C-alpha positions as CSV (number, residue, x, y, z in Angstrom):
1,M,98.6,133.4,164.1
2,E,99.8,130.5,161.9
3,E,103.2,129.2,163.1
4,N,105.8,128.3,160.5
5,R,108.4,125.6,160.9
6,V,111.3,124.2,159.0
7,I,110.8,120.5,158.1
8,D,113.0,117.9,156.6
9,I,111.0,115.9,154.0
10,T,113.8,113.4,153.4
11,G,113.5,111.5,156.7
12,A,115.1,108.1,156.5
13,M,113.7,107.3,153.0
14,E,115.8,105.0,150.8
15,V,116.2,106.5,147.3
16,H,116.0,103.8,144.6
17,K,118.2,104.1,141.5
18,V,116.6,104.3,138.1
19,V,118.0,101.3,136.1
20,P,118.1,101.3,132.3
21,P,116.4,98.4,130.5
22,P,118.5,95.4,129.4
23,H,120.1,95.8,126.0
24,R,118.1,94.6,123.0
25,S,119.1,94.7,119.4
26,T,117.2,96.8,116.9
27,L,115.9,93.6,115.3
28,Q,114.6,92.4,118.7
29,K,112.9,95.7,119.3
30,L,111.3,95.7,115.8
31,N,110.2,92.1,116.2
32,N,108.5,92.9,119.6
33,R,106.8,96.0,118.2
34,L,105.5,94.2,115.1
35,K,104.3,91.4,117.3
36,E,102.4,93.7,119.7
37,T,100.9,95.7,116.7
38,F,99.8,92.8,114.5
39,F,99.8,89.7,116.7
40,P,98.6,90.9,120.2
41,D,96.7,87.6,120.6
42,D,99.8,85.5,119.7
43,P,97.9,83.0,117.5
44,L,101.0,80.8,117.2
45,R,101.2,80.1,121.0
46,Q,99.2,76.9,120.6
47,F,101.7,75.4,118.2
48,K,104.7,75.8,120.5
49,G,106.1,72.5,121.7
50,Q,103.7,70.3,119.6
51,P,104.8,67.5,117.3
52,L,104.5,68.0,113.5
53,K,101.3,66.0,113.2
54,Q,99.6,67.9,115.9
55,K,100.8,71.2,114.4
56,L,99.2,70.2,111.1
57,I,95.9,69.3,112.8
58,L,95.9,72.6,114.8
59,G,96.7,74.5,111.7
60,A,93.8,73.0,109.8
61,Q,91.5,73.7,112.8
62,Y,92.7,77.3,112.9
63,V,91.9,77.9,109.2
64,F,88.7,75.8,109.3
65,P,87.1,76.1,112.7
66,I,84.5,73.5,111.7
67,L,87.2,70.9,112.0
68,E,87.6,71.9,115.7
69,W,84.0,71.3,116.8
70,G,82.8,69.0,114.0
71,P,84.3,65.7,115.3
72,N,82.5,66.1,118.6
73,Y,79.2,67.1,117.1
74,S,76.2,65.2,118.5
75,F,72.6,64.5,117.7
76,N,71.5,66.6,120.7
77,L,73.4,69.6,119.3
78,F,71.9,68.9,115.9
79,K,68.3,69.1,117.2
80,S,69.0,72.5,118.8
81,D,70.6,73.8,115.6
82,V,67.7,72.5,113.4
83,V,65.2,74.4,115.5
84,S,67.3,77.6,115.5
85,G,68.1,77.2,111.8
86,L,64.4,76.9,110.8
87,T,63.5,79.8,113.0
88,I,66.1,82.2,111.4
89,A,65.1,80.9,107.9
90,S,61.5,82.1,108.6
91,L,63.0,85.6,109.2
92,A,65.8,85.4,106.6
93,I,63.4,84.8,103.6
94,P,61.2,87.9,104.0
95,Q,64.2,90.0,105.1
96,G,66.3,88.8,102.2
97,I,63.6,89.9,99.7
98,S,63.1,93.2,101.5
99,Y,66.7,94.1,101.9
100,A,67.4,93.4,98.2
101,K,64.7,95.9,97.3
102,L,66.3,98.4,99.8
103,A,69.6,98.0,97.8
104,N,67.6,98.5,94.5
105,L,68.4,95.0,93.5
106,P,66.0,92.2,92.2
107,P,64.3,90.5,95.2
108,I,65.7,87.1,94.2
109,V,69.2,88.4,94.8
110,G,68.3,88.7,98.5
111,L,67.4,85.0,98.7
112,Y,70.6,84.1,96.8
113,S,72.5,86.0,99.4
114,S,70.9,84.0,102.2
115,F,72.0,80.7,100.6
116,V,75.7,80.6,99.6
117,P,77.3,83.0,102.2
118,P,75.9,81.1,105.2
119,L,77.5,77.9,103.9
120,V,80.9,79.5,103.5
121,Y,80.7,81.1,106.9
122,A,79.7,77.8,108.6
123,V,83.1,76.4,107.4
124,L,85.3,79.4,108.1
125,G,83.6,81.4,110.9
126,S,84.4,81.2,114.6
127,S,81.1,82.4,116.0
128,R,78.4,79.9,117.1
129,D,75.6,82.4,117.1
130,L,76.2,84.6,114.0
131,A,73.4,84.3,111.5
132,V,74.7,85.4,108.1
133,G,72.8,87.3,105.4
134,P,72.0,90.7,103.9
135,V,71.7,93.6,106.4
136,S,69.8,96.9,106.2
137,I,72.8,99.3,106.6
138,A,75.0,97.7,104.0
139,S,72.0,97.3,101.6
140,L,71.1,101.0,102.1
141,V,74.7,102.3,101.5
142,L,75.3,100.0,98.5
143,G,72.1,101.0,96.8
144,S,72.5,104.8,97.6
145,M,76.1,105.0,96.5
146,L,75.6,103.1,93.2
147,R,72.3,104.9,92.4
148,E,74.1,108.3,92.4
149,V,75.8,107.2,89.2
150,V,73.7,104.5,87.6
151,S,69.9,104.2,87.6
152,P,68.6,100.8,88.8
153,T,65.4,101.2,86.8
154,K,66.9,102.5,83.5
155,D,69.9,100.2,83.5
156,P,69.2,97.3,85.9
157,I,71.7,94.9,84.4
158,L,74.6,97.4,84.8
159,F,73.4,98.3,88.3
160,L,73.5,94.6,89.3
161,Q,76.9,94.2,87.8
162,L,78.2,97.1,89.8
163,A,76.6,95.7,93.0
164,L,78.3,92.3,92.5
165,S,81.6,94.0,91.7
166,S,81.3,96.1,94.8
167,T,80.6,93.0,96.8
168,F,83.8,91.4,95.4
169,F,85.9,94.4,96.5
170,A,84.2,94.5,99.8
171,G,85.2,90.9,100.4
172,L,88.7,91.4,99.1
173,F,89.2,94.4,101.5
174,Q,87.7,92.5,104.4
175,A,89.8,89.4,103.8
176,S,93.0,91.5,103.3
177,L,92.4,93.1,106.7
178,G,92.3,89.7,108.3
179,F,95.3,88.2,106.4
180,L,97.4,91.3,107.1
181,R,96.0,91.6,110.6
182,L,95.0,95.2,110.1
183,G,91.7,95.0,111.9
184,F,92.4,98.1,114.0
185,I,91.4,100.1,111.0
186,I,87.7,99.4,111.7
187,D,88.2,100.8,115.2
188,F,88.1,104.3,113.7
189,L,84.3,103.7,113.6
190,S,83.7,104.7,117.2
191,K,80.6,103.7,119.2
192,A,79.3,107.2,119.0
193,T,79.8,107.3,115.2
194,L,78.0,104.0,114.7
195,I,75.0,104.9,117.0
196,G,74.5,108.2,115.2
197,F,75.0,106.7,111.8
198,M,72.7,103.8,112.3
199,A,70.0,106.0,113.8
200,G,70.2,108.3,110.8
201,A,70.2,105.4,108.4
202,A,67.1,103.9,110.2
203,V,65.2,107.2,109.8
204,I,66.1,107.5,106.1
205,V,65.3,103.8,105.5
206,S,62.0,104.2,107.2
207,L,61.1,107.3,105.2
208,Q,62.1,105.6,102.0
209,Q,59.5,102.9,102.7
210,L,56.8,105.5,102.5
211,K,56.9,104.9,98.8
212,S,55.6,101.3,99.4
213,L,53.5,102.1,102.4
214,L,51.6,104.9,100.6
215,G,51.6,103.3,97.1
216,I,53.6,106.1,95.4
217,T,55.0,105.2,92.0
218,N,57.1,108.2,91.2
219,F,59.5,108.7,94.1
220,T,62.7,110.6,94.6
221,K,66.0,108.8,94.1
222,Q,67.7,111.0,96.7
223,M,68.3,109.8,100.3
224,A,68.2,113.0,102.3
225,I,65.1,113.8,104.5
226,V,64.1,117.0,102.7
227,P,63.7,115.5,99.1
228,V,62.1,112.4,100.5
229,L,59.4,114.3,102.5
230,S,59.0,116.7,99.6
231,S,58.4,113.7,97.3
232,V,55.8,112.3,99.7
233,F,53.7,115.4,100.1
234,H,54.0,116.5,96.4
235,R,52.6,113.1,95.3
236,T,49.5,113.0,97.4
237,N,47.5,112.2,94.3
238,E,49.3,108.9,94.0
239,W,48.4,107.8,97.5
240,S,46.4,104.6,97.6
241,W,44.0,104.1,100.5
242,Q,44.0,100.3,100.0
243,T,47.8,100.2,100.2
244,I,47.8,102.5,103.3
245,L,45.3,100.4,105.1
246,M,47.2,97.2,104.4
247,G,50.5,98.7,105.3
248,F,49.2,100.2,108.6
249,C,47.6,96.9,109.7
250,F,50.7,94.8,109.0
251,L,53.1,97.5,110.5
252,V,51.1,97.5,113.7
253,F,51.1,93.7,113.8
254,L,54.9,93.5,113.3
255,L,55.6,96.2,115.9
256,L,53.3,94.5,118.4
257,T,55.1,91.1,117.9
258,R,58.4,92.9,118.3
259,H,57.2,94.5,121.5
260,I,56.0,91.2,122.9
261,S,59.4,89.5,122.2
262,M,61.3,92.4,123.8
263,R,59.2,92.2,126.9
264,K,59.4,88.4,127.1
265,P,62.6,87.1,125.5
266,K,61.3,83.5,125.8
267,L,58.7,84.5,123.2
268,F,61.4,85.3,120.6
269,W,59.6,83.1,118.1
270,V,56.7,85.5,118.0
271,S,58.7,88.3,116.3
272,A,60.9,85.8,114.4
273,G,57.9,84.3,112.6
274,A,55.9,87.4,112.2
275,P,57.5,88.6,109.0
276,L,57.0,85.3,107.2
277,L,53.5,85.1,108.5
278,S,52.8,88.6,107.2
279,V,54.1,87.7,103.8
280,I,51.9,84.6,103.6
281,I,48.8,86.3,104.8
282,S,49.3,89.4,102.6
283,T,50.1,87.3,99.6
284,L,46.9,85.2,100.1
285,L,44.8,88.4,100.5
286,V,46.2,90.0,97.4
287,F,45.8,86.8,95.3
288,A,42.2,86.3,96.6
289,M,41.1,90.0,96.2
290,K,43.2,90.7,93.0
291,G,44.8,93.5,94.9
292,Q,47.0,94.6,92.0
293,K,43.9,95.8,90.2
294,H,43.2,98.0,93.2
295,G,46.5,99.8,93.2
296,I,48.5,97.4,95.4
297,S,51.9,96.8,93.8
298,I,53.3,93.3,94.0
299,I,56.8,91.7,93.6
300,G,55.9,89.8,90.4
301,K,57.3,86.6,89.1
302,L,60.6,85.5,90.6
303,Q,63.1,83.2,88.9
304,E,63.2,79.7,90.2
305,G,66.5,77.8,90.7
306,L,69.7,78.1,92.7
307,N,72.3,80.9,92.4
308,P,73.5,81.3,88.8
309,P,77.3,82.0,88.5
310,S,78.1,85.7,88.1
311,W,81.9,85.9,87.8
312,N,81.5,87.1,84.2
313,M,79.5,90.1,85.5
314,L,82.3,91.5,87.7
315,H,83.9,94.8,86.6
316,F,87.7,95.0,87.1
317,S,88.3,97.8,84.7
318,G,86.5,100.6,82.9
319,T,84.7,103.8,83.9
320,Y,83.1,102.4,87.0
321,L,86.1,100.8,88.6
322,G,86.7,103.7,91.1
323,L,83.0,103.7,92.0
324,V,82.8,99.9,92.8
325,I,86.1,100.0,94.8
326,K,84.9,103.0,96.9
327,T,81.5,101.4,97.4
328,G,83.1,98.0,98.3
329,I,85.4,99.6,100.9
330,V,82.6,101.6,102.6
331,T,80.1,98.7,102.7
332,G,82.9,96.3,103.6
333,I,83.9,98.4,106.6
334,L,80.3,98.8,107.8
335,S,79.3,95.1,107.3
336,L,82.6,94.0,109.0
337,T,82.0,96.2,111.9
338,E,78.5,95.0,112.4
339,G,79.4,91.3,112.0
340,I,82.3,91.4,114.4
341,A,80.4,93.4,117.0
342,V,77.4,91.1,116.8
343,G,79.7,88.0,117.0
344,R,81.6,89.3,120.0
345,T,78.4,90.3,121.8
346,F,76.9,86.9,121.8
347,A,80.2,85.2,122.4
348,A,80.5,87.2,125.6
349,L,77.1,85.9,126.7
350,K,78.1,82.3,126.2
351,N,81.7,82.8,127.5
352,Y,83.7,81.8,124.4
353,Q,86.2,83.7,122.2
354,V,85.7,85.1,118.7
355,D,88.9,85.7,116.8
356,G,88.5,89.1,115.1
357,N,91.0,88.4,112.3
358,K,89.5,85.0,111.5
359,E,86.1,86.6,111.3
360,M,87.4,89.2,108.8
361,I,88.8,86.4,106.7
362,A,85.6,84.4,106.9
363,I,83.3,87.3,106.1
364,G,85.7,88.5,103.3
365,L,85.9,85.1,101.7
366,M,82.2,84.6,101.8
367,N,81.6,87.9,100.1
368,I,84.2,87.1,97.4
369,V,82.5,83.7,96.8
370,G,79.1,85.4,97.0
371,S,80.0,88.0,94.3
372,S,80.7,85.0,91.9
373,T,77.3,83.4,92.8
374,S,74.9,86.3,92.3
375,C,75.0,87.5,96.0
376,Y,75.6,91.0,97.3
377,V,77.2,92.2,100.5
378,T,76.4,90.0,103.5
379,T,77.5,89.8,107.1
380,G,76.2,88.8,110.5
381,A,72.9,90.5,111.1
382,F,72.0,91.5,114.6
383,S,68.3,90.7,114.4
384,R,68.8,87.3,112.9
385,S,71.7,86.5,115.3
386,A,69.6,87.5,118.3
387,V,66.8,85.1,117.1
388,N,69.5,82.4,116.5
389,H,70.9,82.9,120.0
390,N,67.5,82.9,121.7
391,A,66.4,79.8,119.6
392,G,69.2,77.9,121.3
393,S,71.8,77.5,118.5
394,K,74.8,75.5,119.5
395,T,77.1,75.7,116.4
396,A,77.3,77.2,112.9
397,V,75.2,74.3,111.7
398,S,72.2,76.6,112.2
399,N,73.5,78.6,109.3
400,I,73.6,75.4,107.2
401,V,70.0,74.5,108.1
402,M,68.9,78.1,107.2
403,A,70.8,77.8,103.9
404,V,69.1,74.5,103.1
405,T,65.7,75.9,103.9
406,V,66.4,78.9,101.5
407,M,67.6,76.4,98.9
408,V,64.3,74.5,99.1
409,T,62.5,77.8,98.8
410,L,64.5,78.8,95.7
411,L,63.9,75.4,94.0
412,F,60.2,74.8,94.8
413,L,58.4,77.8,96.4
414,M,59.3,80.8,94.3
415,P,55.9,81.0,92.5
416,L,54.2,81.5,95.9
417,F,55.9,84.9,96.3
418,E,54.6,86.3,93.0
419,Y,51.7,88.1,94.6
420,T,53.5,89.3,97.7
421,P,52.7,93.0,98.1
422,N,55.6,95.5,98.3
423,V,53.8,97.3,101.1
424,V,54.4,94.4,103.4
425,L,58.1,94.3,102.5
426,G,58.2,98.0,103.4
427,A,56.6,97.3,106.8
428,I,59.1,94.5,107.4
429,I,62.0,96.8,106.7
430,V,60.6,99.6,109.0
431,T,60.2,97.1,111.8
432,A,63.7,95.8,111.4
433,V,65.5,99.1,111.3
434,I,63.6,100.7,114.2
435,G,65.8,98.6,116.5
436,L,68.8,100.5,115.1
437,I,67.7,103.7,116.9
438,D,69.3,103.4,120.3
439,I,68.1,106.4,122.3
440,P,69.3,105.1,125.8
441,A,72.8,104.6,124.4
442,A,72.7,108.2,122.9
443,F,71.6,109.6,126.3
444,Q,74.4,107.7,128.0
445,I,76.9,109.1,125.6
446,W,75.5,112.6,126.3
447,K,76.1,112.1,130.1
448,I,79.6,110.7,129.7
449,D,81.2,112.7,126.9
450,K,79.8,115.7,125.2
451,F,82.3,115.6,122.4
452,D,81.3,112.0,121.6
453,F,77.7,113.1,121.5
454,L,78.7,115.9,119.0
455,V,80.2,113.1,116.8
456,L,77.0,111.1,117.2
457,L,74.8,114.1,116.3
458,C,76.9,115.0,113.3
459,A,76.7,111.4,112.0
460,F,72.9,111.5,112.5
461,L,72.2,114.9,111.0
462,G,74.7,114.3,108.2
463,V,73.0,111.1,107.1
464,I,69.4,112.5,107.2
465,F,70.2,115.9,105.7
466,I,73.1,115.3,103.3
467,S,73.6,111.6,102.4
468,V,74.5,108.3,104.0
469,Q,78.1,108.2,103.0
470,D,78.7,111.9,103.6
471,G,77.2,111.7,107.1
472,L,79.5,108.8,107.9
473,A,82.5,110.6,106.5
474,I,81.8,113.7,108.5
475,A,81.5,111.7,111.8
476,I,84.7,109.8,111.1
477,G,86.4,113.0,110.3
478,I,85.3,114.6,113.6
479,S,86.4,111.5,115.5
480,I,89.8,111.6,113.9
481,L,90.0,115.3,114.7
482,K,89.3,114.4,118.4
483,V,92.2,111.9,118.4
484,L,94.5,114.4,116.7
485,L,93.6,117.0,119.3
486,Q,94.4,114.6,122.1
487,I,97.8,113.8,120.5
488,T,98.8,117.4,119.6
489,R,97.5,118.9,122.9
490,P,98.3,116.3,125.6
491,K,97.2,116.8,129.1
492,T,99.8,118.3,131.4
493,V,98.9,118.9,135.1
494,M,100.6,120.3,138.2
495,L,101.0,117.9,141.1
496,G,100.9,118.5,144.8
497,N,101.4,116.4,147.9
498,I,98.4,115.1,149.8
499,P,99.3,115.9,153.4
500,G,100.4,113.0,155.6
501,T,101.1,110.7,152.6
502,G,103.7,110.3,149.9
503,I,101.1,110.6,147.2
504,Y,101.2,113.4,144.6
505,R,98.0,114.3,142.6
506,N,96.6,116.9,140.3
507,L,96.2,120.2,142.3
508,D,93.1,121.1,140.4
509,H,91.5,117.8,141.0
510,Y,92.4,117.2,144.7
511,K,91.8,120.4,146.6
512,E,93.6,119.1,149.7
513,A,96.8,118.5,147.7
514,M,99.5,121.2,148.4
515,S,102.4,122.3,146.3
516,I,105.9,121.9,147.6
517,P,107.8,125.2,147.9
518,G,110.8,125.3,145.6
519,F,109.4,122.5,143.4
520,L,107.3,122.7,140.2
521,I,106.1,119.2,139.7
522,L,104.4,118.4,136.4
523,S,102.9,115.3,134.9
524,I,102.7,114.6,131.2
525,E,100.0,112.1,130.4
526,A,100.6,111.1,126.7
527,P,103.4,109.9,124.4
528,I,105.7,112.7,123.3
529,N,106.3,113.1,119.6
530,F,106.8,115.6,116.8
531,A,103.1,116.5,116.9
532,N,103.1,117.8,120.5
533,A,106.8,118.6,121.3
534,T,106.5,122.3,120.5
535,Y,103.2,122.6,122.5
536,L,104.7,120.9,125.5
537,K,107.8,123.1,125.4
538,E,105.6,126.2,125.4
539,R,103.2,124.8,128.0
540,I,106.0,123.9,130.5
541,S,107.6,127.3,129.9
542,R,104.2,128.9,130.9
543,W,104.1,126.8,134.0
544,I,107.5,128.0,135.0
545,E,106.6,131.7,134.3
546,D,103.4,131.4,136.2
547,Y,105.2,129.8,139.2
548,E,107.8,132.5,139.3
549,A,105.2,135.3,138.9
550,E,103.2,133.8,141.8
551,G,106.4,133.6,143.8
552,G,107.0,137.3,143.3
553,K,103.5,138.1,144.7
554,N,103.7,135.7,147.6
555,K,106.8,136.4,149.7
556,K,106.3,133.3,151.9
557,Q,106.7,131.1,148.8
558,S,110.3,130.0,148.2
559,G,111.8,130.7,144.8
560,L,111.7,127.9,142.2
561,K,114.6,125.5,142.5
562,F,113.5,122.3,140.8
563,V,111.3,121.5,137.8
564,V,110.2,117.9,138.2
565,L,108.6,116.0,135.3
566,D,106.7,112.8,136.1
567,L,106.9,110.7,133.0
568,S,104.9,107.7,134.3
569,G,102.2,108.4,131.6
570,V,104.7,108.8,128.7
571,S,104.6,105.5,126.9
572,A,106.7,106.5,123.9
573,I,109.0,109.2,122.6
574,D,110.6,110.1,119.3
575,T,113.5,112.3,118.3
576,S,111.4,115.5,118.5
577,G,110.5,114.5,122.1
578,V,114.2,113.9,122.9
579,S,115.1,117.3,121.5
580,L,112.4,118.8,123.7
581,F,114.1,117.5,126.9
582,K,117.5,118.6,125.7
583,D,116.1,122.1,125.0
584,L,114.3,122.3,128.4
585,S,117.5,121.1,130.2
586,M,119.6,123.9,128.6
587,A,116.9,126.5,129.2
588,L,116.5,125.6,132.8
589,E,120.3,125.5,133.4
590,K,120.5,129.1,132.1
591,K,117.9,130.1,134.7
592,G,119.8,128.2,137.5
593,L,117.1,125.6,137.8
594,E,117.5,121.8,138.2
595,F,115.7,119.6,135.7
596,V,114.5,116.3,137.3
597,L,112.8,113.3,135.6
598,V,110.7,110.8,137.4
599,N,109.9,107.2,136.4
600,P,110.7,107.2,132.6
601,I,109.8,103.9,131.2
602,G,112.4,101.7,129.5
603,E,112.1,102.9,125.9
604,V,111.9,106.6,127.0
605,L,114.9,106.2,129.3
606,E,117.0,104.4,126.7
607,K,116.5,107.1,124.1
608,L,117.2,109.9,126.5
609,Q,120.4,108.3,127.6
610,R,121.6,107.8,124.1
611,A,120.9,111.4,123.3
612,D,122.6,112.8,126.4
613,E,126.1,112.9,125.1
614,T,127.3,115.4,127.8
615,K,125.7,113.3,130.6
616,D,124.2,116.6,132.1
617,M,120.5,115.8,131.6
618,M,120.6,112.2,132.8
619,R,122.7,112.5,135.9
620,P,121.9,109.9,138.7
621,D,120.9,112.8,141.0
622,C,118.3,114.0,138.5
623,L,116.6,110.6,137.9
624,F,114.1,109.1,140.4
625,L,111.5,106.3,140.5
626,T,108.8,108.3,142.3
627,V,108.0,112.0,142.9
628,E,108.1,111.3,146.6
629,E,111.7,110.1,146.4
630,A,112.7,113.0,144.2
631,V,111.3,115.6,146.7
632,A,112.8,113.7,149.6
633,S,116.2,113.6,148.1
634,L,116.4,117.1,146.6
635,S,114.7,119.0,149.5
636,S,117.8,118.3,151.7
637,T,119.7,120.9,149.5
638,I,117.3,123.7,150.4
639,K,115.5,125.0,153.4
640,Y,112.1,126.5,153.2
641,R,109.3,127.5,155.5
642,I,105.8,126.1,155.1
643,P,102.7,126.3,157.2
644,D,102.4,124.1,160.3
645,H,99.3,122.2,158.9
646,V,101.3,120.6,156.1
């Protein structure tokens, strides 16, 4: 038979007093809160204690990072940057033409966008590896959102004007986030959302290229998978076997070179040079065999010369203002997210820091300048940046070298692209976007968090079955819903003592943990505010009722005497939260129960003390630093019997 014994938990433990935080004025608190919200990196710390001249130099270097590394630039660094710059230029030229077509813009605009923006970023950007230019996702979203209202074939001039205007607003939005230090807004695009969105976009982009790969002339303008496939199989009479053969050969070649570079990173130049080589070979073949007479469509004549000014084409009023602002914000967020993520990835590999707010300003300003020089939305592209990194880039000079190479192409080499077949551009796009489908990452999310996988799946299915922007909106909405659920339904657990220790843990998690007779010990693991105060009151009341009901069934269990709330996980509280504690204190007092608080942090303790006018809730004998101290101190007032094995 199990022997019962009376034990004294208090022992000789010293109980520490809960001390309120030192007094700070409202202005000091506001200043600290604003600093932590908008300046967590404390950008002004480097200016402290410096003479005025040094402050001016540091300020100039902060605004223009090129002034920081430029004075120490050497010929050895230049040699590395030239090699990497020429390498990414070989990739940027065919990609620029291809992505412009993906955005339903003239191919020349893609080359314009690979000339001016990299020069701006080289002066303002803080990443050494980021290679700037058009990217597939932003091109797809820009083209699809604008095409819903304006036809790029029936009204190409207006479509180009709207694209440039959207680029301006994208840059304005991006730069504003940086200047106002509101970069946390892009954090609403979770990893799961981005993986699902990019995978869906990759599928849609690839299916859209069937128009070029099959030689179809009349193709659907919709982006969802059903109308795209319907258009493909209802236009079999337009299929061109010559186009299909050429597209298949070059697609296999590009995928093979990509596979080689992935298996052996030192051979990065194989996949980097493959697109340009494909363009050259296919152009020569079409020119020699007069492929356009056999149903192979070509780019056609491209305009020679550098970027023409385009500020007179920007729309700041009129019918389409709402459309360009919406398109600019969506493409701005997507391109900003990709650019910062890519920059931080390669910065981590080389062990240097990338300032997120400075990157927002740099990317934003380069898009504002780009919109005035016939460029559309640009950012740091992952494929180009990976090639830049593997090619040994040392500084942003690699972007300057790439821009100069594109400039030479614009000035002297444009006639060579006249016979470039569209089918090869389609194959280049398919090869580029395949890398956006990250199956291992999706599988990892499935293993870790099923709700996140649901977000990923909704983004993916929304993009391929509805539309690009609607799929993204659905995924963001579900992610926000998840956050709201976590806020409005915070986790509350019952704690028990692990025998032989002073440690208290979740009874459902640690099976060896045992409840203390007479004590209901609860832990709240979230900030308490107006959104969850009512729920917490009801949940704690249910805990008390369940405990008392269990005590009625189990005669060996002592009646409830103390309700202990561990507030270690409560980082903040508002007036609704304070009212919750006051209501709980009065309700428990009517039941003859003691209300005990454990380890409230400074802000929480200060607000509770200010609200406790009667000094009943915040008495010294009801405040403790740890659950162990609370149990040890309060158990001396009651006697209870517990099993001998405790």
